[in-house]
C-alpha positions in Angstrom: 0.0 0.0 0.0 1.4 3.4 -1.0 1.8 6.2 1.6 1.6 9.9 0.8 2.3 12.9 3.0 0.6 16.1 2.2 1.4 19.4 3.9 -1.4 21.9 4.3 -3.9 19.0 3.8 -6.8 19.9 6.0 -8.7 22.1 3.5 -8.7 23.2 -0.1 -6.4 21.6 -2.6 -4.6 19.4 0.0 -7.8 18.0 1.4 -9.1 17.3 -2.1 -5.9 15.4 -3.0 -6.1 13.5 0.2 -9.6 12.3 -0.5 -8.8 11.2 -4.0 -5.7 9.3 -2.9 -7.6 7.6 -0.2 -10.1 6.5 -2.8 -7.2 5.0 -4.7 -6.1 3.0 -1.7 -3.3 5.2 -0.4 -2.5 5.7 3.3 -2.3 9.4 3.8 -0.7 11.8 6.3 -2.2 15.3 6.3 -0.6 18.2 8.2 -2.1 21.5 9.1 -1.7 24.3 11.7 -5.3 24.6 12.7 -6.1 21.7 15.1 -9.9 22.2 14.9 -10.0 22.2 11.1 -7.6 19.3 10.9 -9.7 17.2 13.3 -12.9 18.1 11.4 -11.4 17.0 8.2 -10.1 13.7 9.6 -13.5 13.0 11.1 -15.2 13.5 7.8 -13.1 10.9 6.0 -14.4 7.7 7.6 -11.1 6.0 7.1 -9.3 6.4 10.5 -6.9 3.5 9.9 -5.7 5.0 6.6 -5.2 8.6 7.7 -2.7 10.3 10.0 -3.7 13.9 10.8 -0.8 15.9 12.3 -0.9 19.4 13.7 2.3 20.7 12.2 3.7 24.0 10.9 5.1 23.5 7.4 7.4 26.5 7.8 9.2 24.9 10.8 11.9 22.4 9.7 11.8 20.5 13.0 8.0 20.1 12.7 8.4 18.8 9.1 11.1 16.4 10.2 8.8 15.1 12.9 5.9 14.7 10.5 8.0 12.5 8.2 9.2 10.5 11.2 5.6 10.0 12.5 4.5 8.9 9.0 7.2 6.3 8.9 6.4 5.1 12.4 2.7 4.8 11.6 2.8 3.4 8.1 6.3 2.0 7.7 7.2 3.7 4.5 6.8 6.9 2.4 6.1 6.9 -1.3 5.0 10.4 -2.1 5.7 13.8 -0.5 3.3 16.6 -1.6 4.4 20.1 -0.6 1.1 21.9 -0.7 1.1 24.3 2.2 1.4 27.9 1.2 -0.3 31.3 1.5 -0.2 34.8 0.1 -0.1 38.1 1.9 -1.9 39.8 -1.0 0.2 42.9 -1.0 2.9 44.4 -3.1 6.6 45.4 -2.8 5.7 49.1 -2.6 3.0 49.0 0.1 3.3 45.6 1.9 4.4 44.5 5.3 7.8 42.8 5.4 7.0 41.0 8.6 4.1 39.3 6.7 6.5 38.5 3.9 8.8 36.7 6.4 6.1 34.1 7.3 5.1 33.7 3.6 8.6 33.1 2.5 9.2 30.6 5.2 6.1 28.7 4.4 6.3 28.9 0.6 10.0 28.3 0.2 11.6 26.9 3.3 8.7 24.6 3.8 9.0 22.6 0.6 12.8 22.6 0.9 12.5 21.1 4.4 10.0 18.5 3.2 12.4 17.4 0.5 15.3 17.3 2.9 13.6 15.1 5.4 11.6 12.9 3.1 14.5 12.0 0.8 15.9 9.0 2.7 12.5 7.3 2.7 11.8 8.3 -0.9 15.1 6.9 -2.0 14.1 3.5 -0.5 10.7 3.6 -2.2 11.8 5.2 -5.4 8.9 7.6 -4.8 7.8 11.0 -5.9 7.9 14.6 -4.8 5.1 17.0 -5.9 5.6 20.7 -5.3 2.5 22.9 -5.6 3.6 26.0 -7.3 1.5 28.7 -9.0 0.9 30.4 -12.3 2.4 33.4 -10.5 5.7 31.4 -10.4 5.8 31.4 -14.3 4.2 34.7 -15.2 5.6 38.0 -13.9 3.2 40.6 -12.4 4.2 44.0 -11.1 5.4 44.1 -7.5 4.2 40.5 -6.7 6.3 39.2 -3.7 4.1 36.1 -3.5 5.0 35.4 -7.1 8.7 35.7 -6.2 8.2 32.9 -3.6 6.5 30.7 -6.3 9.3 31.5 -8.8 11.6 30.1 -6.1 9.5 26.9 -6.0 9.7 26.6 -9.8 13.5 26.7 -9.4 13.5 24.3 -6.5 11.6 21.7 -8.5 14.2 21.5 -11.3 17.1 21.7 -8.8 15.6 18.9 -6.9 15.0 16.8 -10.0 18.7 17.2 -11.0 19.7 16.0 -7.5 17.4 12.9 -7.2 16.7 11.6 -10.7 19.6 9.3 -10.3 17.9 7.7 -7.3 14.8 6.9 -9.3 12.7 9.7 -7.6 10.2 11.6 -9.7 9.7 15.4 -9.2 6.6 17.2 -10.4 5.8 20.9 -10.2 2.1 21.4 -10.5 1.1 25.1 -10.8 -2.5 26.3 -10.7 -4.1 29.3 -12.0 -7.2 30.6 -10.1 -8.8 27.9 -7.9 -12.0 28.0 -5.9 -10.6 27.8 -2.4 -10.3 30.1 0.6 -6.9 31.3 -0.7 -8.2 34.7 -1.7 -10.6 35.3 1.2 -8.3 37.9 2.9 -8.8 40.2 0.0 -12.5 39.5 -0.6 -12.1 36.6 -2.9 -11.3 36.5 -6.6 -12.5 39.2 -8.8 -16.1 38.6 -10.1 -16.2 36.8 -13.4 -12.7 35.4 -13.3 -12.4 31.9 -14.5 -11.4 29.3 -12.0 -11.1 25.6 -11.4 -12.3 23.7 -8.4 -10.0 22.2 -5.7 -11.0 18.7 -6.9 -10.1 19.5 -10.5 -6.7 20.7 -9.5 -6.1 17.9 -7.0 -6.7 15.5 -9.9 -3.6 16.8 -11.6 -1.6 16.1 -8.4 -3.0 12.6 -8.2 -2.3 12.0 -11.9 1.3 12.9 -11.4 1.6 10.6 -8.3 0.0 7.8 -10.2 2.4 7.8 -13.2 4.1 4.4 -13.7 7.6 3.8 -12.4 10.2 5.2 -14.7 8.0 8.1 -15.9 8.9 11.5 -14.6 6.4 14.3 -15.2 8.2 17.5 -14.4 6.0 20.6 -15.0 2.2 21.0 -15.2 0.5 24.4 -15.4 -3.3 24.0 -14.8 -5.4 26.9 -15.9 -9.2 27.1 -16.3 -10.3 27.2 -19.9 -10.9 30.8 -20.9 -8.2 32.2 -18.6 -6.4 35.2 -20.1 -3.3 34.6 -18.1 
């Protein structure tokens, strides 16, 4: 039975991916910082033996290391590591709060790097896969977008990681969404009216597709936009 660890897995894209992987027979660890949300999500699954919910901060390397260790203790192996946790401060370089940027950079950049660092020994044994959730903002420049800069870092991290681990039989996939129907944009009142978007389930299907590729196949970069999106 395959085992997948998903950071930021208690809601939105991470939760949708966890549900789909459970339906395919995976055992899944999901991490999140909000204990109530995490508990409610775990209770909704109806598969207690197949799910390990962990209150964990994806921006804290020690917490990430512990999540990997607890996954291995519970399930005995790790086949896939999905770095999904991330957020945006929704401000710009000329008017934003650098203290908010600090947390965003730690979550969006240090978090995936720490997951790779601590998951690699187990993934080398299983010849598994790493999935990094990027963003269209990590491929397309927009004025003053510090969040986009963190996602450009994830784009670079994906290829640098691939070059490091492909010799070990580990696959690395960067999956970058355009606009998705989640709570991501709630702090600024949601996405602008009329903007095309995909659902969390639709985007999660791309993550699952990458995870489910046959051994020896490495899918490296997927950009998933809603049809009709101008950017």
